[in-house]
TIVEXRO-832964 format. One record per residue (C-alpha): x, y, z. Coordinates in Angstrom, 3 decimals, decimal comma, m for minus. Layout:
BEGIN
ATOM         x         y         z
ATOM         X         Y         Z
...
***
This chain:
BEGIN
ATOM         x         y         z
ATOM     6,542    m5,423    28,216
ATOM     3,117    m5,764    29,535
ATOM     0,766    m2,912    28,422
ATOM     0,264    m0,222    25,760
ATOM     1,993     2,644    27,388
ATOM     3,624     5,688    27,012
ATOM     6,697     5,569    28,942
ATOM     8,865     9,024    29,961
ATOM    11,725     7,833    30,885
ATOM    15,026     5,231    30,028
ATOM    14,184     1,514    31,284
ATOM    16,756     0,984    33,688
ATOM    17,031    m2,078    36,460
ATOM    15,353    m1,518    39,923
ATOM    17,898     0,795    41,971
ATOM    19,657    m1,268    45,123
ATOM    18,385    m4,652    43,741
ATOM    20,729    m7,331    42,887
ATOM    18,359   m10,410    41,195
ATOM    17,291    m7,240    38,448
ATOM    19,340    m8,018    35,813
ATOM    21,235    m5,613    33,624
ATOM    20,048    m4,174    30,226
ATOM    22,231    m5,544    27,262
ATOM    22,778    m3,353    24,158
ATOM    23,326    m6,673    21,826
ATOM    19,432    m7,561    22,356
ATOM    18,593    m3,835    21,426
ATOM    21,135    m3,941    18,304
ATOM    20,397    m6,900    17,299
ATOM    16,207    m6,369    17,247
ATOM    17,176    m2,621    16,033
ATOM    18,767    m4,720    12,912
ATOM    15,918    m6,552    12,301
ATOM    13,216    m3,467    12,363
ATOM    16,000    m1,722    10,311
ATOM    15,735    m4,389     7,496
ATOM    11,674    m4,279     8,106
ATOM    11,769    m0,204     7,791
ATOM    14,371    m0,633     4,509
ATOM    12,034    m2,054     2,377
ATOM    10,935     1,475     1,367
ATOM    14,590     1,377    m0,367
ATOM    12,915    m0,288    m3,037
ATOM    15,625    m3,029    m4,329
ATOM    13,944    m4,652    m6,513
ATOM    13,320    m1,853    m8,683
ATOM    16,903    m0,700    m8,854
ATOM    17,669    m4,500    m9,881
ATOM    15,079    m4,196   m12,501
ATOM    16,176    m1,093   m13,746
ATOM    19,832    m2,635   m14,226
ATOM    19,007    m6,327   m15,218
ATOM    22,890    m7,044   m15,814
ATOM    24,138    m5,857   m12,471
ATOM    25,416    m8,943    m9,968
ATOM    25,153    m6,569    m7,214
ATOM    22,170    m4,931    m7,274
ATOM    20,123    m8,418    m7,951
ATOM    21,654    m9,801    m4,758
ATOM    20,652    m6,950    m2,942
ATOM    17,026    m7,358    m4,334
ATOM    17,051   m10,952    m3,609
ATOM    17,873   m10,740     0,049
ATOM    15,319    m7,870     0,154
ATOM    12,393   m10,405    m1,076
ATOM    11,179   m13,521     0,409
ATOM    12,115   m16,817    m1,459
ATOM     8,946   m18,129    m3,238
ATOM     8,733   m21,216    m1,008
ATOM    11,565   m23,328    m0,208
ATOM    14,916   m21,868     1,288
ATOM    15,979   m18,033     3,444
ATOM    17,002   m14,944     2,276
ATOM    18,126   m12,091     4,647
ATOM    14,572   m10,764     4,340
ATOM    13,391   m14,368     5,758
ATOM    14,931   m14,253     8,723
ATOM    13,399   m11,018     9,687
ATOM    10,219   m12,380    11,634
ATOM    12,023   m15,125    13,091
ATOM    14,671   m12,671    14,820
ATOM    11,508   m10,947    15,851
ATOM     9,691   m13,895    17,772
ATOM    13,375   m14,755    18,860
ATOM    14,090   m11,917    20,568
ATOM    10,483   m11,629    22,177
ATOM    12,043   m15,337    24,041
ATOM    14,999   m13,951    24,466
ATOM    13,808   m11,121    26,540
ATOM    11,317   m12,809    28,772
ATOM    13,584   m13,651    31,129
ATOM    15,275   m10,229    31,642
ATOM    11,938    m9,588    32,352
ATOM    10,672   m12,115    34,337
ATOM    13,397   m11,498    36,709
ATOM    12,464    m7,586    36,452
ATOM     9,148    m7,711    37,233
ATOM    10,010   m10,359    40,288
ATOM    12,508    m8,256    41,841
ATOM    10,104    m4,987    41,979
ATOM     7,381    m7,587    43,815
ATOM     5,221    m8,604    40,858
ATOM     2,790   m11,347    41,872
ATOM     2,760   m14,427    39,888
ATOM    m0,917   m13,501    39,285
ATOM    m0,471   m10,173    38,344
ATOM     2,163   m10,960    35,627
ATOM     0,306   m13,564    34,004
ATOM    m2,796   m11,186    33,705
ATOM    m0,482    m8,573    32,058
ATOM     0,918   m11,621    29,647
ATOM    m2,352   m12,080    28,380
ATOM    m3,278    m8,604    28,098
ATOM    m0,232    m8,270    26,031
ATOM    m1,176   m10,970    23,820
ATOM    m4,614    m9,843    23,064
ATOM    m2,946    m6,603    22,137
ATOM    m0,690    m7,734    19,860
ATOM    m3,704   m10,034    17,872
ATOM    m5,719    m7,034    17,376
ATOM    m2,472    m4,758    16,289
ATOM    m1,560    m7,650    13,934
ATOM    m5,375    m7,421    12,677
ATOM    m5,657    m3,505    12,521
ATOM    m2,253    m3,178    10,726
ATOM    m3,821    m5,998     8,300
ATOM    m6,584    m3,998     8,120
ATOM    m5,115    m0,867     6,394
ATOM    m6,620     0,569     3,040
ATOM    m9,921    m1,964     3,532
ATOM   m13,318    m1,788     3,622
ATOM   m13,847    m3,670     7,014
ATOM   m11,240    m5,385     9,484
ATOM    m9,633    m7,972     7,354
ATOM    m9,632   m11,302    10,311
ATOM    m6,378   m12,503     9,609
ATOM    m3,674   m13,647    12,140
ATOM    m0,354   m14,030     9,856
ATOM     0,935   m11,040    11,015
ATOM     4,244   m11,298    12,780
ATOM     2,497    m9,465    16,047
ATOM    m0,781   m11,593    15,864
ATOM     1,481   m14,466    15,361
ATOM     3,380   m13,782    18,466
ATOM     0,506   m12,978    20,309
ATOM    m0,921   m16,119    19,471
ATOM     1,900   m18,302    21,670
ATOM     2,751   m14,826    23,971
ATOM     0,482   m16,978    27,046
ATOM     2,048   m20,591    26,875
ATOM     5,621   m19,002    26,153
ATOM     5,201   m16,866    29,311
ATOM     3,912   m20,039    31,443
ATOM     7,290   m21,404    29,768
ATOM     9,176   m19,190    31,296
ATOM     9,169   m20,422    34,714
ATOM     9,687   m23,828    34,006
ATOM    12,975   m25,527    34,195
ATOM    14,758   m25,573    31,066
ATOM    14,626   m29,340    30,390
ATOM    10,966   m29,036    30,506
ATOM    11,109   m25,946    27,713
ATOM    13,082   m28,613    25,670
ATOM    10,206   m30,903    25,764
ATOM     8,114   m28,056    24,707
ATOM     9,492   m27,755    21,837
ATOM    10,628   m30,692    20,771
ATOM     6,621   m31,895    20,912
ATOM     5,517   m28,651    19,021
ATOM     8,148   m29,858    16,265
ATOM     6,889   m33,520    16,110
ATOM     3,130   m32,578    16,720
ATOM     3,209   m30,046    13,523
ATOM     4,998   m31,964    11,403
ATOM     2,735   m34,854    12,044
ATOM    m0,513   m32,656    11,649
ATOM     1,339   m31,768     7,967
ATOM     2,374   m35,390     7,301
ATOM    m0,864   m37,478     8,038
ATOM    m2,922   m35,128     5,922
ATOM    m4,341   m36,381     3,102
ATOM    m2,816   m35,092    m0,337
ATOM    m4,631   m33,195    m2,460
ATOM    m6,193   m35,658    m6,122
ATOM    m4,802   m35,490    m9,025
ATOM    m7,337   m33,462   m10,598
ATOM    m6,801   m30,414    m7,762
ATOM    m6,976   m27,294    m9,163
ATOM    m3,934   m24,763    m7,924
ATOM    m5,838   m21,955    m9,729
ATOM    m8,566   m21,449    m7,599
ATOM    m6,056   m21,703    m4,348
ATOM    m3,824   m18,787    m5,810
ATOM    m1,204   m20,776    m8,120
ATOM    m0,928   m22,662   m11,825
ATOM    m0,649   m26,289   m11,734
ATOM     2,805   m25,974   m13,576
ATOM     3,980   m23,092   m10,398
ATOM     7,742   m24,450   m10,787
ATOM     7,738   m24,604    m6,791
ATOM     5,010   m27,415    m6,765
ATOM     6,808   m30,717    m4,559
ATOM     6,033   m33,945    m5,331
ATOM     5,747   m37,521    m3,393
ATOM     6,127   m36,942     0,489
ATOM     7,397   m33,386     0,463
ATOM     4,075   m32,577    m1,304
ATOM     2,268   m32,424     1,983
ATOM     4,033   m28,979     2,712
ATOM     2,824   m27,318    m0,622
ATOM     1,088   m24,537    m0,796
ATOM    m2,398   m23,839    m0,411
ATOM    m3,231   m27,526    m0,015
ATOM    m1,526   m28,515     3,204
ATOM    m3,332   m28,910     6,984
ATOM    m2,663   m25,448     7,768
ATOM    m4,192   m24,250     4,714
ATOM    m7,345   m26,309     5,467
ATOM    m7,993   m25,069     9,126
ATOM    m8,127   m21,477     7,467
ATOM   m10,954   m22,199     5,207
ATOM   m12,822   m23,045     8,192
ATOM   m11,429   m21,116    10,577
ATOM   m11,284   m17,996     8,936
ATOM   m15,080   m18,252     7,521
ATOM   m15,779   m18,050    11,000
ATOM   m15,316   m14,232    10,764
ATOM   m16,969   m11,270     8,798
ATOM   m15,502   m11,405     5,326
ATOM   m16,551    m8,721     2,714
ATOM   m15,924   m12,588     0,526
ATOM   m15,405   m16,029     1,455
ATOM   m11,654   m16,924     2,451
ATOM   m10,126   m19,366     0,546
ATOM    m6,231   m18,902     0,431
ATOM    m4,004   m16,711     1,421
ATOM    m1,927   m15,281    m1,641
ATOM     1,297   m15,523    m0,036
ATOM     0,732   m19,155     1,382
ATOM     1,080   m18,198     5,518
ATOM    m1,661   m19,353     8,071
ATOM    m2,891   m19,090    10,943
ATOM    m1,609   m22,204    12,579
ATOM     2,180   m21,007    12,125
ATOM     1,821   m19,826    15,504
ATOM     2,878   m23,152    16,830
ATOM     5,847   m23,408    15,157
ATOM     6,421   m19,607    15,828
ATOM     6,137   m20,563    19,375
ATOM     8,776   m23,089    18,465
ATOM    10,836   m20,265    17,962
ATOM    10,139   m17,976    21,080
ATOM    11,360   m20,914    22,905
ATOM    14,152   m20,959    21,558
ATOM    14,827   m17,618    22,266
ATOM    13,491   m18,374    26,215
ATOM    16,208   m20,604    25,900
ATOM    18,836   m19,156    25,099
ATOM    17,723   m15,844    27,321
ATOM    18,410   m18,474    29,783
ATOM    21,918   m18,937    28,919
ATOM    22,504   m15,324    28,986
ATOM    21,266   m14,927    32,204
ATOM    22,640   m17,819    33,521
ATOM    26,368   m18,103    35,639
ATOM    28,166   m18,953    33,121
ATOM    31,473   m17,249    32,095
ATOM    30,617   m14,865    29,212
ATOM    32,611   m16,596    26,880
ATOM    31,268   m19,910    28,078
ATOM    27,513   m18,217    26,766
ATOM    29,520   m17,217    23,221
ATOM    30,538   m20,973    22,846
ATOM    27,073   m22,388    23,661
ATOM    25,236   m19,725    21,573
ATOM    27,182   m20,480    18,471
ATOM    27,039   m24,409    18,967
ATOM    23,508   m24,164    18,835
ATOM    23,265   m22,027    16,307
ATOM    25,404   m24,302    14,343
ATOM    23,294   m27,427    15,345
ATOM    20,427   m25,668    14,651
ATOM    21,108   m24,772    10,703
ATOM    22,570   m28,255    10,028
ATOM    19,197   m30,401    11,627
ATOM    17,451   m27,789     9,781
ATOM    19,033   m28,099     6,091
ATOM    19,619   m32,086     7,230
ATOM    15,649   m32,330     7,224
ATOM    14,876   m30,400     4,324
ATOM    18,011   m32,311     2,451
ATOM    17,074   m35,824     3,338
ATOM    12,931   m35,255     2,153
ATOM    11,556   m35,127     5,381
ATOM    10,863   m31,869     5,905
ATOM    10,593   m28,930     3,482
ATOM    12,833   m25,632     5,242
ATOM     9,662   m23,081     4,227
ATOM     9,039   m19,925     5,733
ATOM     5,761   m19,487     5,207
ATOM     4,246   m22,075     6,754
ATOM     7,037   m22,184     9,361
ATOM     8,098   m25,640     8,885
ATOM     9,911   m27,607    11,885
ATOM    12,862   m27,321     9,807
ATOM    12,164   m23,865     9,350
ATOM    12,339   m23,508    13,121
ATOM    15,354   m25,160    13,594
ATOM    17,312   m23,925    10,690
ATOM    16,212   m19,514    11,057
ATOM    16,610   m20,930    14,561
ATOM    20,275   m21,586    14,102
ATOM    20,728   m17,982    12,445
ATOM    18,996   m16,388    15,009
ATOM    21,610   m18,084    17,303
ATOM    24,230   m17,488    15,808
ATOM    23,236   m13,853    15,343
ATOM    22,867   m13,105    18,704
ATOM    26,156   m14,858    20,021
ATOM    27,866   m12,127    17,499
ATOM    25,772    m9,738    18,582
ATOM    26,789   m10,675    22,248
ATOM    30,772   m11,103    21,907
ATOM    30,899    m8,025    20,042
ATOM    29,290    m5,664    22,283
ATOM    28,562    m7,026    25,503
ATOM    32,338    m8,716    25,662
ATOM    34,524    m6,802    23,876
ATOM    32,382    m3,148    24,211
ATOM    32,264    m1,964    20,555
ATOM    28,771    m0,362    21,335
ATOM    29,559     3,097    19,204
ATOM    28,777     2,257    15,899
ATOM    25,820     0,333    17,145
ATOM    23,740     3,373    18,053
ATOM    21,558     3,794    15,510
ATOM    20,453     0,201    15,848
ATOM    20,328     0,850    19,324
ATOM    17,408     3,609    18,668
ATOM    15,440     1,756    16,909
ATOM    16,049    m1,517    18,946
ATOM    14,280     0,318    21,591
ATOM    11,276     1,320    20,081
ATOM    11,088    m1,356    17,798
ATOM     6,973    m0,992    18,310
ATOM     7,005     2,276    17,234
ATOM     9,368     1,689    14,434
ATOM     6,948    m1,526    13,166
ATOM     4,285     0,745    13,491
ATOM     5,681     3,638    11,390
ATOM     6,736     1,083     8,862
ATOM     3,081    m0,097     8,543
ATOM     1,255     3,159     8,932
ATOM     3,504     6,168     8,265
ATOM     6,062     5,148     5,449
ATOM     3,338     6,113     2,864
ATOM     2,700     9,579     4,511
ATOM     6,168    10,701     4,735
ATOM     6,577     9,420     0,886
ATOM     4,267    11,389    m0,515
ATOM     5,202    14,414     1,329
ATOM     8,424    14,361     0,445
ATOM     7,268    14,336    m3,072
ATOM     5,073    17,366    m2,634
ATOM     7,581    19,702    m1,139
ATOM    10,927    18,573    m2,785
ATOM     8,888    17,795    m6,210
ATOM     9,049    14,235    m8,342
ATOM    12,065    14,586    m9,862
ATOM    14,388    16,045    m7,086
ATOM    15,002    11,839    m6,155
ATOM    16,889    11,342    m9,819
ATOM    19,462    13,239    m8,485
ATOM    21,661     9,802    m9,854
ATOM    19,312     8,965   m12,851
ATOM    16,307     7,763   m13,135
ATOM    17,124     4,168   m12,042
ATOM    18,158     5,392    m8,689
ATOM    15,469     7,677    m7,920
ATOM    13,327     5,068    m5,899
ATOM    16,394     4,397    m4,127
ATOM    16,686     7,995    m3,327
ATOM    13,281     8,643    m2,301
ATOM    12,928     5,489    m0,035
ATOM    16,743     6,327     1,125
ATOM    14,814    10,286     2,638
ATOM    11,672     7,745     3,953
ATOM    14,142     6,284     5,780
ATOM    16,263     8,488     7,037
ATOM    13,204    10,887     8,289
ATOM    11,384     7,080    10,358
ATOM    14,979     7,289    11,982
ATOM    15,067    10,817    12,912
ATOM    11,674    10,247    14,264
ATOM    12,542     7,795    16,419
ATOM    15,831     9,386    17,623
ATOM    13,715    12,518    18,934
ATOM    11,863     9,914    20,618
ATOM    14,759     8,269    22,314
ATOM    16,121    11,744    23,272
ATOM    12,780    12,566    24,881
ATOM    12,949     9,036    26,477
ATOM     9,509     7,807    24,851
ATOM     9,346     4,162    24,518
ATOM     6,130     2,767    23,120
ATOM     5,401    m1,066    24,707
ATOM     3,360    m3,320    25,091
***
């Protein structure tokens, strides 16, 4: 994927070229699951949970459709790392395919730079919807991927030991940047950066170096983001997200790059599964241990190095599971709805940000506001969101049948 195009036929390996890699359905399925979880925000499970506060089932689902406040992980928190990880997984296949088609290194590098720029600006555009002017922030998933993509692309041509070395330097360097940044003074007013001084998720001691909106990445943004035209000076991000998170996000993409290399290697299929599963378990253990020992808390919002390892562990395990189930055991029929989404992930991402409100309001206009209370008022938003989700999937299915795939 290198330019923003409208393809008119389903991607397939070039004919009669032995080095062109086969397309793995497991990757499309995993990507489809990630996009589905993002699109499924329209189900508003938290509203259902609030309407039935005594029901543990809906509380559980609502928790996993929400981001944790700071430390920890929910299913929803794995969307962005999975999407970033899969960019890395796909890269070795893309490089092999383009090389098989005779593309030069220079041409591929220029395409990578163009793709990175488009991703960055598309993320800015999506963050600016509903604003009075362009909102120059770079915490959107697409912008974060774009900021690190050229470096990832260049690493794709390097030996795997150099990829591991780059990952180690990124994690150690980013950890040191936070650890060495001075802690805020005793009188620091968190109320001026979006939180109360009594916020229950503020950490003390060494871990305080990773507190919300008082860390090294926040300090960088108070300078960097104010270089752009703004409605008012930037003081903090309400969620604690930061531009510099693209650096450890590159670490997540490198993990995916290494995983993609394993899938393309000459290892036996079961050896690939075992490697991915072992890497997943090691990543989970290492990330959790860093947090438990107080060395580095596991925080997705600022993408701490321990989060790279912990979330990367889950990504390895999920990829291993999909590869085993779909590509080795051939259980593909159940995955078709996810494949439809995964093969058009950019279209799905944009739909979820641009069209969900229009589709929802159109359904209310034509069906009536009370049409969604078929199972009671508590489930009204769930039914409404389910119909919106169905319409978005049908649009993607129509594109799939017409062989229209948006690529960057």
